[in-house]
BAMIPA-216093 format. One record per residue (C-alpha): residue number from 1; residue in one letter; x, y, z. Coordinates in nm, 3 decimals. Layout:
REM residues N
<resi:NUM	resn:A	X:X	Y:Y	Z:Z>
...
//
This chain:
REM residues 317
<resi:1	resn:X	X:0.000	Y:0.000	Z:0.000>
<resi:2	resn:X	X:0.201	Y:0.293	Z:-0.134>
<resi:3	resn:X	X:-0.086	Y:0.541	Z:-0.130>
<resi:4	resn:X	X:-0.007	Y:0.824	Z:0.112>
<resi:5	resn:X	X:0.339	Y:0.686	Z:0.177>
<resi:6	resn:X	X:0.432	Y:1.028	Z:0.317>
<resi:7	resn:X	X:0.220	Y:0.931	Z:0.618>
<resi:8	resn:X	X:0.457	Y:0.649	Z:0.706>
<resi:9	resn:X	X:0.767	Y:0.866	Z:0.654>
<resi:10	resn:X	X:0.623	Y:1.135	Z:0.881>
<resi:11	resn:X	X:0.545	Y:0.876	Z:1.150>
<resi:12	resn:X	X:0.896	Y:0.731	Z:1.127>
<resi:13	resn:X	X:1.053	Y:1.075	Z:1.158>
<resi:14	resn:X	X:0.832	Y:1.213	Z:1.433>
<resi:15	resn:X	X:0.777	Y:0.887	Z:1.628>
<resi:16	resn:X	X:0.465	Y:1.051	Z:1.763>
<resi:17	resn:X	X:0.122	Y:1.012	Z:1.605>
<resi:18	resn:X	X:-0.007	Y:1.352	Z:1.718>
<resi:19	resn:X	X:0.298	Y:1.540	Z:1.590>
<resi:20	resn:X	X:0.298	Y:1.347	Z:1.262>
<resi:21	resn:X	X:-0.074	Y:1.414	Z:1.213>
<resi:22	resn:X	X:-0.022	Y:1.783	Z:1.279>
<resi:23	resn:X	X:0.265	Y:1.793	Z:1.029>
<resi:24	resn:X	X:0.048	Y:1.618	Z:0.767>
<resi:25	resn:X	X:-0.260	Y:1.836	Z:0.839>
<resi:26	resn:X	X:-0.476	Y:1.531	Z:0.910>
<resi:27	resn:X	X:-0.647	Y:1.404	Z:1.224>
<resi:28	resn:X	X:-0.489	Y:1.174	Z:1.483>
<resi:29	resn:X	X:-0.770	Y:0.927	Z:1.416>
<resi:30	resn:X	X:-0.705	Y:0.925	Z:1.040>
<resi:31	resn:X	X:-0.333	Y:0.855	Z:1.087>
<resi:32	resn:X	X:-0.394	Y:0.581	Z:1.344>
<resi:33	resn:X	X:-0.639	Y:0.414	Z:1.105>
<resi:34	resn:X	X:-0.383	Y:0.438	Z:0.822>
<resi:35	resn:X	X:-0.119	Y:0.262	Z:1.031>
<resi:36	resn:X	X:-0.361	Y:-0.005	Z:1.154>
<resi:37	resn:X	X:-0.476	Y:-0.086	Z:0.799>
<resi:38	resn:X	X:-0.117	Y:-0.093	Z:0.674>
<resi:39	resn:X	X:-0.005	Y:-0.341	Z:0.938>
<resi:40	resn:X	X:-0.311	Y:-0.557	Z:0.874>
<resi:41	resn:X	X:-0.240	Y:-0.561	Z:0.501>
<resi:42	resn:X	X:0.120	Y:-0.677	Z:0.547>
<resi:43	resn:X	X:0.044	Y:-0.885	Z:0.859>
<resi:44	resn:X	X:0.341	Y:-0.736	Z:1.042>
<resi:45	resn:X	X:0.405	Y:-0.476	Z:1.313>
<resi:46	resn:X	X:0.586	Y:-0.169	Z:1.182>
<resi:47	resn:X	X:0.597	Y:0.024	Z:1.511>
<resi:48	resn:X	X:0.636	Y:-0.075	Z:1.874>
<resi:49	resn:X	X:0.383	Y:0.122	Z:2.079>
<resi:50	resn:X	X:0.548	Y:0.102	Z:2.423>
<resi:51	resn:X	X:0.721	Y:0.255	Z:2.606>
<resi:52	resn:X	X:0.715	Y:0.497	Z:2.311>
<resi:53	resn:X	X:0.659	Y:0.473	Z:1.938>
<resi:54	resn:X	X:0.963	Y:0.317	Z:1.768>
<resi:55	resn:X	X:1.036	Y:0.140	Z:1.441>
<resi:56	resn:X	X:1.056	Y:-0.238	Z:1.435>
<resi:57	resn:X	X:1.302	Y:-0.407	Z:1.193>
<resi:58	resn:X	X:1.009	Y:-0.449	Z:0.954>
<resi:59	resn:X	X:0.928	Y:-0.079	Z:0.992>
<resi:60	resn:X	X:1.287	Y:0.020	Z:0.913>
<resi:61	resn:X	X:1.285	Y:-0.199	Z:0.601>
<resi:62	resn:X	X:0.956	Y:-0.043	Z:0.489>
<resi:63	resn:X	X:1.091	Y:0.309	Z:0.555>
<resi:64	resn:X	X:1.404	Y:0.238	Z:0.349>
<resi:65	resn:X	X:1.188	Y:0.119	Z:0.060>
<resi:66	resn:X	X:0.962	Y:0.424	Z:0.081>
<resi:67	resn:X	X:1.262	Y:0.660	Z:0.071>
<resi:68	resn:X	X:1.360	Y:0.495	Z:-0.258>
<resi:69	resn:X	X:1.004	Y:0.545	Z:-0.385>
<resi:70	resn:X	X:1.020	Y:0.911	Z:-0.280>
<resi:71	resn:X	X:1.357	Y:0.951	Z:-0.453>
<resi:72	resn:X	X:1.227	Y:0.797	Z:-0.778>
<resi:73	resn:X	X:0.915	Y:1.010	Z:-0.765>
<resi:74	resn:X	X:1.128	Y:1.324	Z:-0.730>
<resi:75	resn:X	X:1.339	Y:1.216	Z:-1.027>
<resi:76	resn:X	X:1.024	Y:1.162	Z:-1.233>
<resi:77	resn:X	X:0.889	Y:1.504	Z:-1.138>
<resi:78	resn:X	X:1.218	Y:1.664	Z:-1.247>
<resi:79	resn:X	X:1.212	Y:1.482	Z:-1.581>
<resi:80	resn:X	X:0.850	Y:1.576	Z:-1.645>
<resi:81	resn:X	X:0.928	Y:1.935	Z:-1.551>
<resi:82	resn:X	X:1.193	Y:1.949	Z:-1.823>
<resi:83	resn:X	X:0.957	Y:1.788	Z:-2.073>
<resi:84	resn:X	X:0.701	Y:2.059	Z:-2.000>
<resi:85	resn:X	X:0.978	Y:2.321	Z:-2.021>
<resi:86	resn:X	X:0.855	Y:2.449	Z:-1.688>
<resi:87	resn:X	X:1.048	Y:2.727	Z:-1.518>
<resi:88	resn:X	X:0.868	Y:2.685	Z:-1.190>
<resi:89	resn:X	X:0.977	Y:2.453	Z:-0.914>
<resi:90	resn:X	X:1.182	Y:2.404	Z:-0.598>
<resi:91	resn:X	X:1.549	Y:2.321	Z:-0.544>
<resi:92	resn:X	X:1.706	Y:2.270	Z:-0.200>
<resi:93	resn:X	X:2.070	Y:2.342	Z:-0.120>
<resi:94	resn:X	X:2.259	Y:2.317	Z:0.208>
<resi:95	resn:X	X:2.606	Y:2.378	Z:0.347>
<resi:96	resn:X	X:2.782	Y:2.435	Z:0.678>
<resi:97	resn:X	X:2.711	Y:2.757	Z:0.868>
<resi:98	resn:X	X:3.036	Y:2.940	Z:0.789>
<resi:99	resn:X	X:3.016	Y:2.872	Z:0.416>
<resi:100	resn:X	X:2.642	Y:2.947	Z:0.418>
<resi:101	resn:X	X:2.708	Y:3.307	Z:0.524>
<resi:102	resn:X	X:2.956	Y:3.345	Z:0.239>
<resi:103	resn:X	X:2.767	Y:3.170	Z:-0.043>
<resi:104	resn:X	X:2.395	Y:3.211	Z:0.026>
<resi:105	resn:X	X:2.354	Y:3.586	Z:-0.051>
<resi:106	resn:X	X:2.513	Y:3.572	Z:-0.397>
<resi:107	resn:X	X:2.361	Y:3.232	Z:-0.484>
<resi:108	resn:X	X:2.011	Y:3.345	Z:-0.393>
<resi:109	resn:X	X:2.034	Y:3.670	Z:-0.589>
<resi:110	resn:X	X:2.209	Y:3.522	Z:-0.896>
<resi:111	resn:X	X:1.973	Y:3.225	Z:-0.913>
<resi:112	resn:X	X:1.670	Y:3.451	Z:-0.872>
<resi:113	resn:X	X:1.778	Y:3.648	Z:-1.179>
<resi:114	resn:X	X:1.812	Y:3.324	Z:-1.377>
<resi:115	resn:X	X:1.489	Y:3.161	Z:-1.257>
<resi:116	resn:X	X:1.256	Y:3.417	Z:-1.096>
<resi:117	resn:X	X:0.978	Y:3.160	Z:-1.049>
<resi:118	resn:X	X:1.190	Y:2.879	Z:-0.906>
<resi:119	resn:X	X:1.225	Y:2.874	Z:-0.528>
<resi:120	resn:X	X:1.578	Y:2.812	Z:-0.403>
<resi:121	resn:X	X:1.573	Y:2.694	Z:-0.042>
<resi:122	resn:X	X:1.905	Y:2.732	Z:0.139>
<resi:123	resn:X	X:1.987	Y:2.561	Z:0.467>
<resi:124	resn:X	X:2.286	Y:2.531	Z:0.697>
<resi:125	resn:X	X:2.374	Y:2.249	Z:0.934>
<resi:126	resn:X	X:2.663	Y:2.028	Z:1.037>
<resi:127	resn:X	X:2.808	Y:1.797	Z:0.773>
<resi:128	resn:X	X:2.651	Y:1.492	Z:0.943>
<resi:129	resn:X	X:2.311	Y:1.661	Z:0.942>
<resi:130	resn:X	X:2.349	Y:1.758	Z:0.576>
<resi:131	resn:X	X:2.429	Y:1.398	Z:0.479>
<resi:132	resn:X	X:2.127	Y:1.279	Z:0.678>
<resi:133	resn:X	X:1.901	Y:1.536	Z:0.506>
<resi:134	resn:X	X:2.019	Y:1.416	Z:0.164>
<resi:135	resn:X	X:1.949	Y:1.055	Z:0.265>
<resi:136	resn:X	X:1.597	Y:1.160	Z:0.370>
<resi:137	resn:X	X:1.539	Y:1.343	Z:0.038>
<resi:138	resn:X	X:1.514	Y:1.672	Z:0.229>
<resi:139	resn:X	X:1.801	Y:1.829	Z:0.031>
<resi:140	resn:X	X:1.890	Y:1.803	Z:-0.336>
<resi:141	resn:X	X:2.257	Y:1.893	Z:-0.290>
<resi:142	resn:X	X:2.501	Y:2.010	Z:-0.025>
<resi:143	resn:X	X:2.848	Y:2.162	Z:-0.009>
<resi:144	resn:X	X:3.094	Y:2.018	Z:0.243>
<resi:145	resn:X	X:3.451	Y:1.901	Z:0.297>
<resi:146	resn:X	X:3.557	Y:1.578	Z:0.128>
<resi:147	resn:X	X:3.638	Y:1.406	Z:0.458>
<resi:148	resn:X	X:3.277	Y:1.459	Z:0.572>
<resi:149	resn:X	X:3.118	Y:1.324	Z:0.254>
<resi:150	resn:X	X:3.219	Y:0.962	Z:0.285>
<resi:151	resn:X	X:2.893	Y:0.775	Z:0.218>
<resi:152	resn:X	X:2.889	Y:0.543	Z:-0.083>
<resi:153	resn:X	X:2.531	Y:0.653	Z:-0.146>
<resi:154	resn:X	X:2.650	Y:1.001	Z:-0.243>
<resi:155	resn:X	X:2.777	Y:1.140	Z:-0.570>
<resi:156	resn:X	X:3.066	Y:1.381	Z:-0.505>
<resi:157	resn:X	X:3.204	Y:1.655	Z:-0.729>
<resi:158	resn:X	X:3.512	Y:1.856	Z:-0.635>
<resi:159	resn:X	X:3.440	Y:2.228	Z:-0.675>
<resi:160	resn:X	X:3.737	Y:2.380	Z:-0.491>
<resi:161	resn:X	X:4.081	Y:2.288	Z:-0.356>
<resi:162	resn:X	X:4.138	Y:2.569	Z:-0.109>
<resi:163	resn:X	X:4.455	Y:2.673	Z:0.071>
<resi:164	resn:X	X:4.497	Y:2.754	Z:0.439>
<resi:165	resn:X	X:4.610	Y:3.106	Z:0.533>
<resi:166	resn:X	X:4.728	Y:3.278	Z:0.851>
<resi:167	resn:X	X:4.557	Y:3.598	Z:0.970>
<resi:168	resn:X	X:4.728	Y:3.847	Z:1.201>
<resi:169	resn:X	X:4.687	Y:4.215	Z:1.288>
<resi:170	resn:X	X:4.947	Y:4.486	Z:1.240>
<resi:171	resn:X	X:4.963	Y:4.542	Z:1.615>
<resi:172	resn:X	X:5.046	Y:4.177	Z:1.690>
<resi:173	resn:X	X:5.310	Y:4.174	Z:1.418>
<resi:174	resn:X	X:5.467	Y:4.489	Z:1.561>
<resi:175	resn:X	X:5.458	Y:4.340	Z:1.911>
<resi:176	resn:X	X:5.614	Y:4.001	Z:1.832>
<resi:177	resn:X	X:5.837	Y:4.098	Z:1.538>
<resi:178	resn:X	X:5.931	Y:4.448	Z:1.658>
<resi:179	resn:X	X:6.284	Y:4.439	Z:1.522>
<resi:180	resn:X	X:6.160	Y:4.341	Z:1.173>
<resi:181	resn:X	X:5.836	Y:4.538	Z:1.155>
<resi:182	resn:X	X:5.704	Y:4.661	Z:0.912>
<resi:183	resn:X	X:5.952	Y:4.512	Z:0.663>
<resi:184	resn:X	X:5.851	Y:4.160	Z:0.773>
<resi:185	resn:X	X:5.509	Y:4.210	Z:0.613>
<resi:186	resn:X	X:5.663	Y:4.207	Z:0.267>
<resi:187	resn:X	X:5.860	Y:3.893	Z:0.354>
<resi:188	resn:X	X:5.552	Y:3.717	Z:0.495>
<resi:189	resn:X	X:5.353	Y:3.782	Z:0.177>
<resi:190	resn:X	X:5.567	Y:3.510	Z:0.021>
<resi:191	resn:X	X:5.480	Y:3.273	Z:0.306>
<resi:192	resn:X	X:5.514	Y:3.261	Z:0.684>
<resi:193	resn:X	X:5.729	Y:3.002	Z:0.859>
<resi:194	resn:X	X:5.520	Y:2.889	Z:1.157>
<resi:195	resn:X	X:5.838	Y:2.781	Z:1.340>
<resi:196	resn:X	X:5.923	Y:3.150	Z:1.391>
<resi:197	resn:X	X:5.572	Y:3.220	Z:1.527>
<resi:198	resn:X	X:5.595	Y:2.920	Z:1.761>
<resi:199	resn:X	X:5.934	Y:3.027	Z:1.897>
<resi:200	resn:X	X:5.807	Y:3.379	Z:1.969>
<resi:201	resn:X	X:5.494	Y:3.233	Z:2.134>
<resi:202	resn:X	X:5.258	Y:3.439	Z:1.921>
<resi:203	resn:X	X:4.905	Y:3.371	Z:2.055>
<resi:204	resn:X	X:4.659	Y:3.187	Z:1.829>
<resi:205	resn:X	X:4.289	Y:3.111	Z:1.837>
<resi:206	resn:X	X:4.230	Y:2.771	Z:1.675>
<resi:207	resn:X	X:3.944	Y:2.547	Z:1.576>
<resi:208	resn:X	X:3.878	Y:2.246	Z:1.799>
<resi:209	resn:X	X:4.076	Y:1.929	Z:1.735>
<resi:210	resn:X	X:3.902	Y:1.706	Z:1.485>
<resi:211	resn:X	X:3.799	Y:1.992	Z:1.257>
<resi:212	resn:X	X:3.956	Y:1.992	Z:0.913>
<resi:213	resn:X	X:4.155	Y:2.314	Z:0.943>
<resi:214	resn:X	X:4.297	Y:2.207	Z:1.281>
<resi:215	resn:X	X:4.393	Y:1.861	Z:1.155>
<resi:216	resn:X	X:4.566	Y:2.007	Z:0.848>
<resi:217	resn:X	X:4.752	Y:2.255	Z:1.065>
<resi:218	resn:X	X:4.853	Y:1.996	Z:1.326>
<resi:219	resn:X	X:4.997	Y:1.765	Z:1.059>
<resi:220	resn:X	X:5.208	Y:2.051	Z:0.924>
<resi:221	resn:X	X:5.328	Y:2.145	Z:1.275>
<resi:222	resn:X	X:5.423	Y:1.785	Z:1.355>
<resi:223	resn:X	X:5.644	Y:1.783	Z:1.046>
<resi:224	resn:X	X:5.806	Y:2.103	Z:1.173>
<resi:225	resn:X	X:5.840	Y:1.968	Z:1.527>
<resi:226	resn:X	X:5.671	Y:2.269	Z:1.689>
<resi:227	resn:X	X:5.353	Y:2.359	Z:1.876>
<resi:228	resn:X	X:5.172	Y:2.690	Z:1.851>
<resi:229	resn:X	X:5.068	Y:2.896	Z:2.153>
<resi:230	resn:X	X:4.693	Y:2.825	Z:2.144>
<resi:231	resn:X	X:4.515	Y:3.061	Z:2.384>
<resi:232	resn:X	X:4.158	Y:2.979	Z:2.280>
<resi:233	resn:X	X:3.966	Y:2.711	Z:2.088>
<resi:234	resn:X	X:3.632	Y:2.785	Z:1.924>
<resi:235	resn:X	X:3.439	Y:2.685	Z:1.613>
<resi:236	resn:X	X:3.284	Y:3.014	Z:1.501>
<resi:237	resn:X	X:3.512	Y:3.125	Z:1.218>
<resi:238	resn:X	X:3.387	Y:3.484	Z:1.210>
<resi:239	resn:X	X:3.475	Y:3.515	Z:1.580>
<resi:240	resn:X	X:3.832	Y:3.411	Z:1.496>
<resi:241	resn:X	X:3.859	Y:3.710	Z:1.263>
<resi:242	resn:X	X:3.696	Y:3.949	Z:1.511>
<resi:243	resn:X	X:3.942	Y:3.842	Z:1.780>
<resi:244	resn:X	X:4.230	Y:3.888	Z:1.536>
<resi:245	resn:X	X:4.101	Y:4.238	Z:1.459>
<resi:246	resn:X	X:4.100	Y:4.311	Z:1.835>
<resi:247	resn:X	X:4.468	Y:4.205	Z:1.863>
<resi:248	resn:X	X:4.366	Y:3.911	Z:2.085>
<resi:249	resn:X	X:4.537	Y:3.644	Z:1.876>
<resi:250	resn:X	X:4.628	Y:3.538	Z:1.523>
<resi:251	resn:X	X:4.420	Y:3.272	Z:1.348>
<resi:252	resn:X	X:4.387	Y:3.064	Z:1.032>
<resi:253	resn:X	X:4.130	Y:3.035	Z:0.755>
<resi:254	resn:X	X:4.054	Y:2.854	Z:0.433>
<resi:255	resn:X	X:4.046	Y:3.054	Z:0.108>
<resi:256	resn:X	X:3.666	Y:3.077	Z:0.094>
<resi:257	resn:X	X:3.664	Y:3.283	Z:0.415>
<resi:258	resn:X	X:3.900	Y:3.554	Z:0.289>
<resi:259	resn:X	X:3.619	Y:3.793	Z:0.182>
<resi:260	resn:X	X:3.486	Y:3.773	Z:0.539>
<resi:261	resn:X	X:3.824	Y:3.893	Z:0.666>
<resi:262	resn:X	X:3.818	Y:4.184	Z:0.423>
<resi:263	resn:X	X:3.476	Y:4.288	Z:0.557>
<resi:264	resn:X	X:3.599	Y:4.252	Z:0.916>
<resi:265	resn:X	X:3.890	Y:4.488	Z:0.841>
<resi:266	resn:X	X:3.693	Y:4.743	Z:0.638>
<resi:267	resn:X	X:3.801	Y:5.100	Z:0.707>
<resi:268	resn:X	X:4.163	Y:4.998	Z:0.761>
<resi:269	resn:X	X:4.278	Y:4.773	Z:0.477>
<resi:270	resn:X	X:4.619	Y:4.710	Z:0.632>
<resi:271	resn:X	X:4.492	Y:4.625	Z:0.979>
<resi:272	resn:X	X:4.441	Y:4.251	Z:0.921>
<resi:273	resn:X	X:4.711	Y:4.074	Z:0.722>
<resi:274	resn:X	X:4.654	Y:3.747	Z:0.537>
<resi:275	resn:X	X:4.964	Y:3.541	Z:0.462>
<resi:276	resn:X	X:5.017	Y:3.204	Z:0.293>
<resi:277	resn:X	X:5.193	Y:2.935	Z:0.498>
<resi:278	resn:X	X:5.537	Y:2.831	Z:0.380>
<resi:279	resn:X	X:5.573	Y:2.459	Z:0.317>
<resi:280	resn:X	X:5.205	Y:2.377	Z:0.365>
<resi:281	resn:X	X:5.097	Y:2.198	Z:0.048>
<resi:282	resn:X	X:4.784	Y:2.025	Z:0.181>
<resi:283	resn:X	X:4.455	Y:2.173	Z:0.060>
<resi:284	resn:X	X:4.094	Y:2.133	Z:0.164>
<resi:285	resn:X	X:3.883	Y:1.959	Z:-0.098>
<resi:286	resn:X	X:3.533	Y:2.110	Z:-0.106>
<resi:287	resn:X	X:3.272	Y:1.879	Z:-0.256>
<resi:288	resn:X	X:2.925	Y:1.928	Z:-0.398>
<resi:289	resn:X	X:2.732	Y:1.625	Z:-0.278>
<resi:290	resn:X	X:2.411	Y:1.473	Z:-0.418>
<resi:291	resn:X	X:2.233	Y:1.137	Z:-0.393>
<resi:292	resn:X	X:2.361	Y:0.884	Z:-0.643>
<resi:293	resn:X	X:2.127	Y:0.867	Z:-0.941>
<resi:294	resn:X	X:1.971	Y:1.206	Z:-0.871>
<resi:295	resn:X	X:1.813	Y:1.355	Z:-1.183>
<resi:296	resn:X	X:1.806	Y:1.733	Z:-1.170>
<resi:297	resn:X	X:1.575	Y:1.957	Z:-1.373>
<resi:298	resn:X	X:1.739	Y:2.217	Z:-1.597>
<resi:299	resn:X	X:1.731	Y:2.479	Z:-1.324>
<resi:300	resn:X	X:1.900	Y:2.232	Z:-1.086>
<resi:301	resn:X	X:2.182	Y:2.175	Z:-1.335>
<resi:302	resn:X	X:2.222	Y:2.551	Z:-1.371>
<resi:303	resn:X	X:2.242	Y:2.583	Z:-0.992>
<resi:304	resn:X	X:2.524	Y:2.327	Z:-0.991>
<resi:305	resn:X	X:2.711	Y:2.531	Z:-1.253>
<resi:306	resn:X	X:2.652	Y:2.849	Z:-1.052>
<resi:307	resn:X	X:2.791	Y:2.687	Z:-0.735>
<resi:308	resn:X	X:3.094	Y:2.560	Z:-0.926>
<resi:309	resn:X	X:3.162	Y:2.903	Z:-1.076>
<resi:310	resn:X	X:3.126	Y:3.072	Z:-0.737>
<resi:311	resn:X	X:3.360	Y:2.828	Z:-0.567>
<resi:312	resn:X	X:3.616	Y:2.847	Z:-0.849>
<resi:313	resn:X	X:3.647	Y:3.222	Z:-0.785>
<resi:314	resn:X	X:3.805	Y:3.144	Z:-0.445>
<resi:315	resn:X	X:4.077	Y:2.923	Z:-0.594>
<resi:316	resn:X	X:4.279	Y:3.222	Z:-0.714>
<resi:317	resn:X	X:4.271	Y:3.406	Z:-0.379>
//
């Protein structure tokens, strides 16, 4: 019984009949009757009722099948949309919070000019949540780091290999490199040697261990045999730049975040310095991720090209 299969998906996601009924805009009684008839038809229990609603193994198998049905139905709708030459529709894109702030404004405005009657929904979440949303057919595509897009059920396209940069204020440079300042700025534009910054105990704000930028940095430092003076760990990348602008500490960023630094330092272009890191060859591979076998309508394919073009612009920074 595949009629109203969205009912089952809603029940499986909410694990509460009242909440699922409210989400579906139907009555509690109607949804309960649907589930009872479904279990009678297949002669199996899809949900345990106590101590709370939960999927049985049969229910999980049925949910997995229905997600495939939903995926195929979406593909069919996209194909029919192209056949009708329709320029109306919906496309859903997600990325992590930091990249969302950078990409969403230009993507929304550029895509709106291309397809004024197509709704582009943009979302941000953690990489794990984005992968889960794609698996649930809640997103059509997402942008994330390669290391976070490991599922075999995903199609991955590399859109950017970005470099890691160091960010430091003029005041901190003058404080810790007083005998070389300001001439050192010209030298550092060709690359900073982090050994010198470690020896002078320059303070740094870093991402938490386990995050891609921190892991890339730590591998480079191990090769150099040094440890940086980390005075604070935090995940919010824009806060890293604000703290650097307040002379609290230096920090690091991937290429895509460089425009954010420029906005942070507006009004004093020389206040925040961005330098490449000498000897650091590792890059961060940014991937556009979609479900395997996903068929996009024409406007979806154009969105992919728009994302690729936008990301490519950061490669030369």
